[in-house]
VEXMIGU-816507 format. One record per residue: residue number from 1; x, y, z of N, C-alpha, C in turn; residue in three letters. Coordinates in Angstrom, 1 decimal. Layout:
N
NUM/X/Y/Z/X/Y/Z/X/Y/Z/ala
...
This chain:
65
1/0.8/-1.1/0.0/0.0/-0.1/0.0/1.0/1.3/0.0/met
2/0.6/2.2/-1.0/1.7/3.4/-1.0/1.2/4.4/0.0/asn
3/2.1/5.5/0.2/1.8/6.4/1.3/0.5/7.3/1.1/lys
4/0.1/7.5/-0.2/-1.1/8.2/-0.6/-2.3/7.4/0.2/asp
5/-2.4/6.2/-0.2/-3.5/5.3/0.1/-3.4/5.1/1.7/leu
6/-2.4/5.1/2.3/-2.3/5.0/3.7/-3.0/6.2/4.5/lys
7/-2.5/7.4/3.9/-3.2/8.7/4.3/-4.8/8.7/4.1/lys
8/-5.2/8.1/3.0/-6.6/8.1/2.6/-7.3/7.1/3.7/ile
9/-6.6/6.0/3.9/-7.2/5.1/4.8/-7.3/5.7/6.4/arg
10/-6.2/6.3/6.9/-6.2/7.0/8.1/-7.4/7.8/8.2/lys
11/-7.8/8.8/7.0/-8.7/9.7/7.2/-10.1/8.9/7.1/ala
12/-10.1/7.9/6.4/-11.5/7.2/6.3/-11.8/6.7/7.7/leu
13/-11.0/6.1/8.2/-11.2/5.6/9.6/-11.5/6.7/10.6/glu
14/-10.8/7.9/10.5/-11.1/8.9/11.5/-12.5/9.5/11.4/ala
15/-13.1/9.3/10.2/-14.5/9.8/9.8/-15.6/8.7/9.9/gln
16/-15.1/7.5/10.7/-16.0/6.7/10.8/-16.4/5.5/9.9/gly
17/-15.5/5.7/8.9/-15.8/4.3/7.9/-14.9/3.1/8.4/phe
18/-15.4/1.9/7.9/-14.5/0.8/8.2/-13.8/0.6/7.1/glu
19/-12.5/0.1/7.1/-11.6/-0.4/5.9/-11.2/-1.8/6.3/thr
20/-10.9/-2.5/5.3/-10.1/-3.8/5.1/-9.4/-4.0/4.1/ala
21/-8.4/-4.6/4.1/-7.5/-5.1/2.9/-8.0/-6.4/2.4/val
22/-8.2/-6.6/1.3/-8.6/-7.9/0.6/-7.4/-8.9/0.5/thr
23/-7.7/-10.0/0.2/-6.7/-10.9/-0.1/-5.8/-10.5/-1.3/arg
24/-6.5/-9.5/-2.1/-5.6/-9.4/-3.2/-4.9/-7.9/-3.1/arg
25/-5.0/-7.3/-2.0/-4.2/-6.2/-1.7/-5.2/-4.9/-1.9/gly
26/-6.4/-4.9/-2.3/-7.3/-3.7/-2.5/-7.8/-3.3/-1.1/his
27/-8.2/-2.1/-0.9/-8.8/-1.5/0.2/-10.0/-1.4/0.1/leu
28/-10.8/-2.0/1.0/-12.3/-2.0/0.8/-12.9/-1.1/1.8/leu
29/-13.7/-0.3/1.3/-14.3/0.8/2.4/-15.9/0.4/2.7/val
30/-16.1/0.5/3.9/-17.7/0.1/4.2/-18.2/1.2/5.2/leu
31/-19.5/1.5/4.9/-20.3/2.4/5.9/-21.4/1.7/6.3/arg
32/-21.7/1.4/7.6/-22.7/0.6/8.0/-23.1/-0.8/7.3/asp
33/-21.9/-1.3/7.2/-22.1/-2.8/6.7/-22.2/-2.8/5.1/gly
34/-22.4/-1.6/4.5/-22.5/-1.7/3.0/-21.0/-1.1/2.3/arg
35/-20.9/-1.7/1.3/-19.7/-1.4/0.3/-19.9/0.0/-0.1/arg
36/-18.9/1.0/0.2/-19.0/2.3/-0.6/-17.9/2.6/-1.6/val
37/-16.5/2.0/-1.4/-15.7/2.3/-2.3/-14.7/0.9/-2.3/ala
38/-14.0/0.8/-3.4/-12.9/-0.1/-3.4/-11.7/0.7/-4.0/leu
39/-10.6/0.5/-3.3/-9.4/1.1/-3.7/-8.6/0.3/-4.2/phe
40/-7.9/0.4/-5.4/-6.8/-0.6/-6.0/-5.5/-0.4/-5.2/ser
41/-4.9/-1.6/-4.9/-3.8/-1.5/-4.0/-2.5/-1.0/-5.1/gly
42/-2.6/-1.5/-6.3/-1.5/-1.0/-7.2/-2.3/-0.6/-8.4/thr
43/-2.8/0.7/-8.5/-3.6/1.2/-9.8/-2.5/1.4/-10.9/ala
44/-3.1/0.9/-11.9/-2.4/1.0/-13.1/-2.9/2.2/-13.9/ser
45/-4.0/2.8/-13.6/-4.5/4.0/-14.3/-4.5/5.3/-13.2/asp
46/-4.1/6.3/-13.7/-3.9/7.4/-13.0/-5.2/8.0/-12.5/trp
47/-6.3/7.7/-12.8/-7.5/8.2/-12.5/-8.2/7.2/-11.4/arg
48/-7.8/6.0/-11.3/-8.4/5.0/-10.5/-8.4/5.7/-9.1/ala
49/-7.5/6.1/-8.3/-7.5/6.8/-7.1/-8.4/7.9/-7.1/leu
50/-8.5/8.7/-8.0/-9.4/9.8/-8.0/-11.0/9.4/-8.1/lys
51/-11.2/8.2/-9.0/-12.4/7.6/-9.0/-12.8/6.9/-7.8/asn
52/-11.9/6.5/-7.1/-12.4/5.8/-5.8/-12.7/6.7/-4.7/ser
53/-11.9/7.9/-4.5/-12.3/8.9/-3.7/-13.6/9.6/-3.9/ile
54/-14.0/9.6/-5.3/-15.3/10.4/-5.6/-16.3/9.3/-5.2/ala
55/-16.2/8.0/-5.2/-17.1/7.0/-4.6/-17.3/7.3/-3.1/asp
56/-16.3/7.4/-2.4/-16.3/7.5/-1.0/-16.9/9.0/-0.6/ala
57/-16.6/10.0/-1.4/-17.3/11.2/-1.1/-18.5/11.1/-1.3/arg
58/-19.1/10.5/-2.2/-20.5/10.3/-2.3/-21.2/9.9/-1.2/arg
59/-20.6/9.0/-0.4/-21.1/8.4/0.9/-20.7/9.4/2.2/ala
60/-20.2/10.5/1.9/-20.1/11.4/3.0/-18.7/11.7/3.4/gly
61/-17.6/11.0/2.7/-16.3/11.4/3.0/-15.7/12.6/2.6/phe
62/-15.0/13.3/3.4/-14.4/14.6/3.4/-13.0/14.7/3.0/lys
63/-12.7/14.9/1.6/-11.4/15.0/1.3/-11.0/16.1/0.4/trp
64/-9.9/16.8/0.5/-8.9/16.7/1.6/-9.3/16.9/3.0/pro
65/-8.9/16.3/4.2/-9.5/16.3/5.3/-9.1/18.0/5.9/pro
């Protein structure tokens, strides 16, 4: 997990989201037991991180903190 994803994970957990790392290295984000977003562990597309942040923001995530 790179340093940007670690910062995002820490901010998600501080705002009440649950996070878990899947067997394949993806970061799964849950809110009230429902999947909110899925961050790729090693994204090959430069937009992948931004798209996942957008999914989390739709669920109430404030970024940047």
